[in-house]
N, CA and C of each residue as an Amber inpcrd file, in Angstrom:
protein
   537
  79.9950000-127.1810000  24.0110000  80.6840000-128.3120000  24.0980000
  81.9580000-128.4350000  24.1080000  82.5130000-129.1120000  25.1730000
  84.3150000-129.0830000  25.4560000  84.4250000-130.4370000  25.2660000
  85.7020000-130.4060000  24.6380000  86.1190000-132.0480000  24.8830000
  87.3890000-131.9970000  25.7220000  87.8080000-132.8640000  26.2570000
  89.0460000-133.1010000  27.3960000  89.3290000-134.3340000  27.8250000
  90.5500000-134.6530000  27.8590000  91.0030000-136.0680000  28.2570000
  90.0760000-136.1550000  29.7170000  89.7490000-137.7020000  29.7720000
  89.0300000-138.0750000  31.0730000  89.8570000-138.8620000  31.7210000
  90.0140000-138.1810000  32.9630000  91.3040000-138.7940000  33.7400000
  90.3400000-139.1420000  34.9620000  89.6320000-139.0310000  35.9030000
  88.9420000-139.1770000  36.8580000  87.8530000-140.2380000  36.5900000
  87.8020000-141.4190000  36.9240000  86.5910000-142.2940000  36.6020000
  85.4630000-141.9620000  37.7300000  84.2220000-141.7070000  37.4260000
  82.8130000-141.2310000  37.9860000  81.8970000-142.2700000  37.5510000
  81.6940000-143.2290000  38.2230000  80.8050000-144.5750000  38.2400000
  79.4380000-144.0130000  37.4570000  78.9250000-142.9380000  38.3930000
  77.8900000-142.2450000  38.1800000  77.7320000-141.7700000  36.8870000
  78.4720000-141.0400000  36.8340000  78.4100000-140.6500000  35.1830000
  78.5910000-141.9110000  33.8210000  79.6490000-142.2340000  34.4700000
  79.9310000-143.2110000  32.9350000  78.6020000-144.1100000  32.9400000
  78.1810000-144.5760000  34.0210000  77.0680000-145.5490000  34.0000000
  75.7800000-145.0380000  33.0670000  75.4370000-143.6200000  33.3090000
  74.5000000-142.6360000  32.9210000  74.6190000-142.9560000  31.5380000
  75.9290000-142.5060000  31.0640000  76.1960000-142.3480000  29.7480000
  76.0800000-143.5570000  28.9010000  76.5170000-144.8220000  29.3940000
  76.6700000-146.4820000  28.9670000  75.0430000-146.7040000  28.5640000
  74.3150000-146.2470000  29.5880000  73.0760000-146.6360000  29.9560000
  71.8360000-146.0200000  28.4420000  72.2940000-144.6230000  28.5320000
  71.6880000-143.9560000  27.4610000  71.8880000-144.6230000  25.9840000
  72.7590000-145.2160000  25.6700000  72.7770000-145.8630000  24.5990000
  72.7610000-147.4360000  24.4090000  72.3740000-148.1260000  25.6460000
  71.7970000-149.6250000  25.8860000  72.9860000-150.4170000  25.8990000
  74.2260000-149.7110000  26.0920000  75.2460000-151.0800000  26.1140000
  75.3820000-151.8690000  27.6660000  74.4180000-152.4710000  27.7570000
  73.9600000-153.4110000  28.8900000  75.2800000-154.2480000  29.2270000
  76.2550000-154.6210000  28.4370000  77.0170000-155.3750000  28.7010000
  78.2750000-154.8290000  29.6010000  78.3250000-153.3620000  29.4910000
  79.3960000-152.5530000  30.7410000  78.1930000-152.1800000  31.4800000
  76.9180000-151.8160000  31.8090000  76.2230000-151.2960000  32.9030000
  75.6530000-152.8760000  33.8320000  75.8660000-153.8610000  33.3790000
  75.4810000-155.0340000  34.2370000  76.6570000-155.5230000  35.1800000
  77.7850000-155.1570000  34.8430000  79.0840000-155.2840000  35.4500000
  80.3030000-154.0140000  35.2560000  79.5900000-153.0380000  36.2110000
  80.2250000-151.8010000  36.8030000  82.1940000-151.8830000  37.1400000
  82.2610000-153.1520000  37.8520000  83.3660000-153.0540000  38.1730000
  84.2570000-153.4730000  37.0110000  83.7580000-154.2380000  35.9150000
  84.5320000-154.5500000  34.7770000  85.0040000-153.2610000  33.9750000
  83.8500000-152.3150000  33.8970000  83.9270000-150.9310000  33.2470000
  85.0590000-150.1980000  34.3790000  84.7940000-150.1610000  35.3590000
  86.1660000-149.4130000  35.9500000  87.4710000-149.8000000  35.7930000
  87.7720000-150.9520000  35.5930000  89.0410000-151.7740000  35.4550000
  89.5210000-151.1280000  33.9430000  88.6640000-151.3550000  33.2080000
  88.8250000-151.1130000  31.8210000  89.1200000-149.7990000  31.6850000
  88.4190000-148.5810000  32.0850000  88.8620000-147.5810000  32.0680000
  90.1430000-146.9520000  32.5810000  90.4680000-147.7160000  33.8480000
  91.9510000-147.4810000  34.8660000  92.9350000-147.9370000  33.5640000
  92.9020000-149.1410000  33.2030000  93.6720000-149.8810000  32.1660000
  93.5590000-149.0890000  30.2450000  92.8030000-148.0620000  30.3930000
  92.9550000-147.5700000  28.7120000  93.9400000-146.8890000  28.6860000
  94.1940000-146.8540000  27.2510000  95.4280000-145.9550000  26.7000000
  95.1940000-144.3620000  26.8630000  93.7790000-144.2190000  26.4740000
  93.2850000-142.4650000  26.3680000  91.9070000-142.6330000  26.7340000
  91.3590000-141.5690000  27.3160000  89.8130000-141.4850000  27.1370000
  89.6730000-140.2700000  26.9960000  88.8760000-139.6630000  26.0200000
  88.4220000-138.1850000  25.6660000  87.1020000-138.2180000  25.9700000
  86.6980000-137.1750000  26.5360000  84.9990000-136.9350000  27.0720000
  84.7990000-135.7600000  26.4730000  83.0750000-135.5500000  25.8320000
  82.8870000-134.5100000  25.6350000  81.5820000-134.1560000  26.7540000
  81.6610000-132.9890000  27.0450000  81.1560000-132.4470000  28.0180000
  80.0240000-130.9370000  27.5680000  79.1050000-131.0530000  27.9580000
  78.1320000-130.0860000  27.6740000  77.8070000-129.3570000  28.8260000
  78.5590000-128.2810000  29.3080000  78.4930000-127.7800000  30.9800000
  79.1640000-128.6800000  31.9850000  78.2810000-129.3750000  32.7360000
  79.2270000-130.3340000  33.5630000  78.3990000-131.7410000  33.1000000
  77.8390000-131.9040000  32.1380000  77.2770000-133.0800000  31.8170000
  77.8960000-134.1600000  30.7130000  78.2540000-135.0190000  31.3360000
  78.9940000-135.8170000  30.3770000  78.3120000-136.2530000  29.0750000
  78.5130000-136.1610000  27.6940000  77.6020000-136.2490000  26.5650000
  78.3780000-137.3220000  25.6070000  79.4070000-137.5380000  25.8230000
  80.3890000-138.5800000  24.9280000  81.3810000-138.8970000  25.4500000
  82.0610000-139.9680000  24.9400000  83.6360000-140.4360000  25.1140000
  83.8170000-141.3340000  23.9850000  84.9610000-141.4070000  23.8320000
  85.9070000-142.2290000  23.3210000  86.9460000-142.8670000  24.2770000
  87.0030000-144.1480000  24.2220000  87.8410000-145.0400000  24.7850000
  88.9430000-145.7000000  24.1790000  90.1200000-145.9470000  23.9620000
  91.1670000-146.3470000  22.9980000  92.2450000-147.2270000  24.3950000
  92.3440000-148.6240000  23.7510000  93.4370000-149.3640000  24.4460000
  94.3940000-149.5550000  23.3260000  95.4600000-149.8720000  24.1370000
  96.9310000-150.4430000  23.1260000  98.1500000-149.6180000  23.7650000
  99.1470000-150.0700000  23.0000000 100.6440000-149.6080000  23.5230000
 100.8640000-148.3270000  22.9870000  99.9700000-147.3460000  22.1520000
 100.1730000-145.9990000  22.0230000 101.0940000-145.9620000  20.8740000
 102.0900000-146.9030000  20.7430000 102.9420000-146.6390000  19.5370000
 102.8900000-147.6000000  18.3330000 102.2240000-148.6830000  18.3660000
 102.6100000-149.8700000  17.2040000 100.9920000-149.8370000  16.8210000
 100.1820000-149.6730000  17.9990000  98.7940000-150.5920000  17.8780000
  98.0560000-149.5240000  19.0090000  96.7120000-149.5500000  18.3300000
  95.6690000-148.9270000  19.4240000  94.3440000-149.4920000  18.8660000
  93.4590000-149.4590000  19.7660000  92.0740000-150.1930000  19.4680000
  90.9870000-149.1840000  20.0460000  90.1740000-148.4530000  19.0930000
  89.0570000-147.4320000  19.6590000  87.9990000-148.5390000  19.7530000
  88.0030000-148.3670000  21.3910000  87.4180000-149.4380000  22.0100000
  85.8890000-149.1250000  21.9790000  85.3520000-148.0180000  22.5570000
  84.3250000-147.2250000  22.6700000  84.0430000-145.9860000  22.0940000
  83.0010000-145.6540000  21.6170000  82.9270000-144.5660000  21.0060000
  80.9860000-144.2470000  21.1970000  80.4810000-143.6300000  22.0390000
  79.6040000-143.3890000  22.4830000  79.0640000-142.1090000  22.3240000
  77.9780000-141.3690000  22.4910000  77.3100000-140.1440000  22.4250000
  75.9090000-140.3120000  22.7250000  75.4260000-139.9380000  23.6300000
  73.8770000-139.5490000  24.3710000  73.1610000-139.5000000  23.1190000
  72.0770000-140.1470000  23.1220000  71.0150000-139.9650000  21.9560000
  70.7690000-138.7120000  21.2640000  70.4750000-137.9220000  22.5220000
  69.9180000-136.4840000  22.1630000  70.8340000-135.5940000  21.8010000
  72.2120000-136.2130000  21.6600000  73.2970000-135.3520000  21.3260000
  73.8790000-135.9110000  20.0340000  73.1850000-136.9600000  19.4820000
  74.0460000-137.3910000  18.2840000  73.4940000-136.5920000  17.1220000
  74.1970000-137.1020000  15.7860000  74.2560000-136.6480000  14.7910000
  74.1640000-134.9380000  14.6010000  75.4730000-134.5260000  15.4560000
  75.4360000-133.3960000  15.6570000  76.9890000-132.9260000  15.3390000
  77.7390000-133.8450000  15.2280000  79.3250000-134.0860000  14.7110000
  80.0210000-134.3960000  16.1810000  79.5110000-134.2330000  17.4360000
  80.4600000-135.1010000  18.4330000  80.7870000-136.2150000  18.3740000
  80.5650000-137.0350000  17.7260000  81.2710000-138.4210000  17.7590000
  82.5080000-138.5090000  16.6680000  81.9850000-137.6150000  15.6030000
  83.2970000-136.8720000  14.7150000  84.2950000-136.3120000  15.5790000
  84.3440000-135.2830000  16.5400000  85.1910000-134.7130000  16.7710000
  85.8800000-135.5180000  17.7680000  85.5150000-136.5100000  18.5620000
  85.9220000-137.2550000  19.3180000  86.5390000-137.9570000  18.8360000
  86.6030000-138.7320000  17.4570000  87.2990000-139.6570000  17.0450000
  88.5090000-138.5620000  16.1480000  88.5960000-137.2470000  15.8610000
  89.1710000-136.5250000  15.1350000  90.4090000-136.4680000  16.2800000
  90.0310000-136.2520000  17.4390000  90.8120000-135.9500000  18.6470000
  91.9200000-137.1450000  18.9250000  91.0330000-138.2650000  18.4660000
  92.0180000-139.5340000  18.8770000  92.8440000-139.5090000  17.6290000
  92.1250000-139.4400000  16.5780000  93.3420000-139.5340000  15.1680000
  94.3020000-138.7890000  15.4790000  94.1140000-137.0450000  15.7440000
  94.9620000-136.3980000  15.6530000  96.3350000-136.8580000  17.1070000
  95.7810000-137.0780000  18.3310000  96.6760000-137.4700000  19.2440000
  97.3610000-138.4650000  18.8370000  96.7190000-139.7080000  17.8520000
  97.4330000-141.0020000  17.7390000  98.0950000-141.0240000  16.2460000
  98.2870000-139.6540000  15.7610000  98.7550000-139.7860000  14.4980000
 100.2230000-140.5070000  14.3200000 100.7270000-141.0850000  15.0940000
 102.2490000-141.4660000  15.1000000 102.0230000-142.8500000  15.0860000
 100.9280000-143.4680000  15.8260000 100.5090000-144.8530000  15.8090000
 100.7010000-145.2810000  14.7370000 101.3270000-146.5080000  14.5300000
 101.4000000-147.0480000  13.1480000  99.9630000-147.9480000  12.6720000
  99.2620000-148.3410000  13.8640000  97.8870000-149.4650000  13.4130000
  96.8430000-148.9400000  14.2080000  95.7070000-148.0520000  13.7250000
  94.4610000-147.9410000  14.5410000  93.3840000-148.6270000  14.0200000
  92.6170000-149.3350000  15.0630000  91.8760000-150.5590000  14.9230000
  90.4280000-150.0080000  15.4870000  89.3520000-150.4980000  14.8130000
  88.3370000-150.4470000  15.4480000  87.1470000-151.6380000  15.0470000
  86.4070000-151.9130000  15.9370000  85.4920000-152.6470000  15.5990000
  83.8040000-152.0250000  15.9070000  83.1480000-152.4670000  15.1300000
  81.5830000-151.4380000  14.7590000  80.6670000-152.3520000  14.4260000
  79.3880000-152.2420000  14.5680000  78.3240000-152.6490000  14.1850000
  78.0700000-152.5870000  12.7300000  77.8460000-153.5900000  11.8430000
  77.4550000-153.8210000  10.5530000  76.4450000-153.2640000  10.1020000
  76.7260000-151.8860000   9.8020000  75.3340000-150.9380000   9.5980000
  75.9880000-150.1960000   8.7220000  75.1250000-149.8350000   7.5290000
  75.2630000-148.6320000   6.4640000  75.9220000-147.2420000   7.2070000
  75.1250000-146.9120000   8.2030000  75.5910000-145.7950000   8.9730000
  76.9410000-145.9100000   9.4920000  77.0270000-146.8340000  10.2700000
  78.2150000-146.6680000  10.8460000  79.5900000-146.9370000   9.9040000
  79.2850000-148.0860000   8.7930000  80.2270000-148.0590000   7.5780000
  80.7610000-146.7440000   7.1760000  79.2940000-146.0080000   6.8060000
  79.6400000-144.2400000   6.2830000  80.5880000-143.4930000   7.4140000
  80.3260000-143.7890000   8.3900000  80.6630000-142.4880000   9.7060000
  82.3310000-142.7570000   9.4600000  82.7990000-144.2370000   9.6660000
  83.7240000-144.6330000   9.6470000  84.9810000-144.3370000   8.4450000
  84.1390000-144.4480000   7.4520000  84.9650000-144.1300000   6.1100000
  85.6180000-142.7850000   5.8800000  84.1110000-141.9380000   6.5850000
  84.3030000-140.5870000   6.2900000  85.2400000-139.7120000   6.8710000
  86.0060000-140.6390000   8.2630000  87.4060000-140.3390000   8.8470000
  88.4580000-141.1300000   8.4700000  88.2430000-141.5010000   7.4090000
  89.4990000-142.0810000   6.6010000  89.6780000-143.7070000   6.9500000
  89.0380000-144.1400000   7.6370000  89.4920000-145.7300000   8.3140000
  88.7830000-146.4930000   6.8830000  89.3440000-147.7040000   6.9330000
  88.8410000-148.5950000   5.9440000  88.8050000-149.8800000   6.3070000
  87.8520000-150.8040000   5.8670000  87.5270000-152.1060000   6.0660000
  88.4980000-152.9780000   5.9490000  88.9700000-153.8670000   6.8610000
  90.1300000-154.6030000   6.5590000  89.8000000-155.6090000   5.2580000
  88.7120000-155.9600000   4.8850000  88.6470000-156.4620000   3.6460000
  88.8280000-155.8980000   2.0830000  89.0320000-154.0960000   2.2120000
  89.6880000-153.3890000   1.2510000  91.0020000-153.9960000   0.9420000
  91.5900000-154.1970000   1.9080000  93.1910000-154.4630000   2.0860000
  93.6200000-155.7720000   2.0300000  92.6000000-156.7590000   1.4680000
  93.2250000-157.8290000   1.7870000  93.2490000-158.8270000   2.9140000
  92.6880000-158.3210000   4.1180000  92.8300000-158.5640000   5.2860000
  91.8860000-159.4820000   5.9440000  91.9260000-160.0920000   7.0680000
  90.6090000-160.4830000   7.8830000  90.9600000-160.2690000   9.1380000
  90.1920000-160.6230000  10.0780000  90.2240000-160.1360000  11.5130000
  89.4460000-161.7370000  12.1250000  90.1600000-161.7600000  13.2190000
  89.5420000-162.7890000  14.2220000  88.9030000-162.3390000  15.6890000
  88.3520000-162.8150000  16.2300000  87.6820000-162.4960000  17.6060000
  87.4200000-163.6320000  18.1900000  87.3390000-163.6880000  19.4240000
  86.9250000-164.5490000  20.5140000  86.1680000-163.7700000  21.3450000
  85.3680000-163.9820000  21.7680000  84.3930000-163.1460000  22.6510000
  84.6610000-163.9010000  23.9290000  84.8540000-163.0620000  25.2280000
  84.7990000-163.7250000  26.4430000  83.7450000-164.3540000  27.0720000
  83.2410000-164.7850000  28.1940000  81.9630000-165.5780000  28.5800000
  81.3950000-163.9770000  29.3050000  82.0070000-162.8960000  29.7580000
  81.5370000-161.7470000  30.0570000  80.4600000-161.1910000  29.3420000
  80.6330000-161.1550000  27.9730000  79.9250000-160.8590000  26.9440000
  78.3210000-161.3910000  27.0520000  78.0850000-162.7030000  27.2430000
  76.9140000-163.2970000  27.2070000  76.4490000-163.4090000  25.7970000
  76.9920000-163.4400000  24.5830000  76.6080000-163.5670000  23.6320000
  77.0980000-164.6720000  22.6540000  76.8150000-164.9800000  21.6360000
  77.2550000-165.9910000  20.6450000  78.5070000-165.6930000  20.0120000
  78.4860000-164.2040000  19.4850000  79.6410000-163.6230000  18.6100000
  79.2270000-162.2500000  18.4590000  80.1510000-161.6330000  17.4050000
  79.7690000-160.2310000  16.9400000  79.6860000-160.1500000  15.4430000
  78.8940000-159.3380000  15.1620000  78.5500000-159.2340000  13.8080000
  79.0100000-158.1250000  13.2350000  80.1770000-157.5880000  13.1180000
  80.5770000-156.3320000  13.0020000  81.6120000-156.3130000  12.1530000
  82.5340000-155.3260000  11.8600000  83.9010000-155.1610000  10.7670000
  84.8540000-154.4100000  11.7310000  85.7250000-154.9010000  11.2770000
  87.1490000-154.2460000  12.2200000  87.5630000-153.3030000  10.9310000
  87.9800000-152.1010000  11.2470000  88.6160000-151.1550000  10.3090000
  89.9950000-150.8830000  10.9910000  90.7920000-150.4440000   9.7580000
  92.3440000-149.9580000  10.4730000  92.4840000-148.7290000   9.7490000
  93.5510000-148.3510000  10.1580000  93.7650000-146.7280000   9.3750000
  94.7230000-146.7880000   8.7280000  95.7730000-147.4780000   9.1020000
  97.0000000-147.5360000   7.8180000  96.8540000-148.6770000   6.9210000
  96.8630000-148.2740000   5.7340000  96.3850000-149.3940000   4.3880000
  97.5410000-150.1020000   4.4030000  98.6260000-149.9760000   4.9050000
  99.7520000-150.6850000   4.2830000 100.3380000-151.9120000   5.5280000
  99.1840000-152.0890000   6.5080000  99.2460000-153.1400000   7.5330000
  99.4450000-154.2860000   6.7350000  98.6610000-154.5360000   5.6140000
  98.3890000-155.7960000   4.9710000  99.6260000-156.3950000   4.6380000
 100.0520000-155.4480000   3.7440000 101.3610000-155.8100000   2.8100000
 102.4790000-155.8870000   3.8050000 102.7000000-155.0170000   4.8030000
 103.6430000-155.3230000   5.7120000 103.6680000-156.4310000   6.5660000
 102.6850000-156.7150000   7.0150000 102.7000000-157.6630000   7.9150000
 102.7370000-159.1780000   7.3650000 102.0400000-159.3050000   5.9420000
 102.1850000-160.6460000   5.3720000 103.4750000-160.7600000   4.3660000
 104.0310000-159.7490000   3.8040000 104.9270000-159.7840000   2.7360000
 104.3970000-160.1920000   1.2440000 103.1290000-160.3620000   1.4860000
 102.7350000-160.5080000   0.0150000 102.3060000-159.5400000  -0.8840000
 102.6420000-159.7170000  -2.1820000 102.7140000-158.6770000  -2.7660000
 101.5380000-158.8760000  -4.2320000 100.3030000-158.1360000  -3.6250000
  99.2870000-158.1500000  -4.5300000  99.1060000-157.0240000  -5.4400000
  98.6180000-157.2840000  -6.7780000  98.3790000-156.0460000  -7.4480000
  97.4560000-154.8340000  -6.8300000  96.6400000-155.2270000  -6.0830000
  95.7830000-154.3930000  -5.3330000  96.8580000-153.7600000  -4.0810000
  97.6600000-154.3090000  -3.7440000  98.7730000-153.5710000  -2.6210000
  99.1320000-152.3350000  -3.3790000  99.8850000-153.0960000  -4.5670000
 100.7510000-152.0090000  -5.1300000  99.6910000-150.9180000  -5.8810000
  98.6630000-151.2090000  -6.2240000  98.0600000-150.1290000  -6.7360000
  97.3940000-148.9590000  -5.5560000  97.1270000-149.7360000  -4.3320000
  97.0550000-148.9740000  -3.2390000  98.2030000-147.9780000  -2.5070000
  99.1870000-148.5770000  -2.8390000 100.5310000-147.9260000  -2.0590000
 101.6850000-147.5060000  -2.9030000 101.5400000-147.9560000  -4.2050000
 102.4050000-147.1500000  -5.1950000 103.7010000-147.3200000  -4.7430000
 104.8090000-146.3170000  -4.9690000 106.0030000-146.6110000  -4.5590000
 106.3100000-146.8120000  -3.0750000 105.3150000-146.4520000  -2.0980000
 105.3520000-146.9890000  -0.8960000 105.7260000-148.2890000  -0.5550000
 104.8850000-149.0150000  -1.3300000 104.6980000-150.5270000  -1.5560000
 106.3960000-151.1670000  -1.7460000 106.4380000-150.4760000  -3.1580000
 107.7900000-151.0540000  -3.4960000 109.0930000-150.7220000  -2.5680000
 108.9880000-149.5690000  -2.0250000 109.9900000-149.1910000  -1.3100000
 110.2260000-150.1880000  -0.2670000 109.0310000-150.5090000   0.4840000
 109.0890000-151.5660000   1.8250000 109.1300000-152.6260000   1.6390000
 109.4270000-153.4980000   0.5330000 109.3450000-154.9000000   0.1360000
 110.1740000-155.2140000  -0.7800000 110.7190000-156.0960000  -0.8040000
 111.6630000-156.8460000  -1.8700000 111.1560000-158.2240000  -2.5420000
 111.3560000-158.2350000  -3.6690000 110.5540000-159.4260000  -4.2760000
 110.8920000-160.6000000  -3.8730000
């Protein structure tokens, strides 16, 4: 298995990958998916020989914030560490990005997976998140969690000084905030 940056959009192989995991919102609208890939900050693919078996797609500015938009691995290759390798590749490549976000399904399996990579649920750091789904989704909402990589986001952006923030950040919290 080889990881490499995905630079040339191949609709057939991308649609095959998304179809394999049942992500119909993308497969029903291949033009949207192609535009999404063209405008993404980073795409890292996992290949077994010439077959695309996994992908992580990232959007954002690459400095202050990124959103890990898609992480998918063909079902027959899941539970083999490929998703973890794709995520680690993003986290290494984007280690200087201030805030790394991700939204996912609200299942124990996904929560444990992302926590194992060092991400935290936003409610663990005193935050909440908001989302407005577009009409292209065709759903009524999204039942998931948003995760962020940098635990000082809440304190920095709100200026609130909670005991939980102090405990989480220690001297880093105090150095970045005035009473």
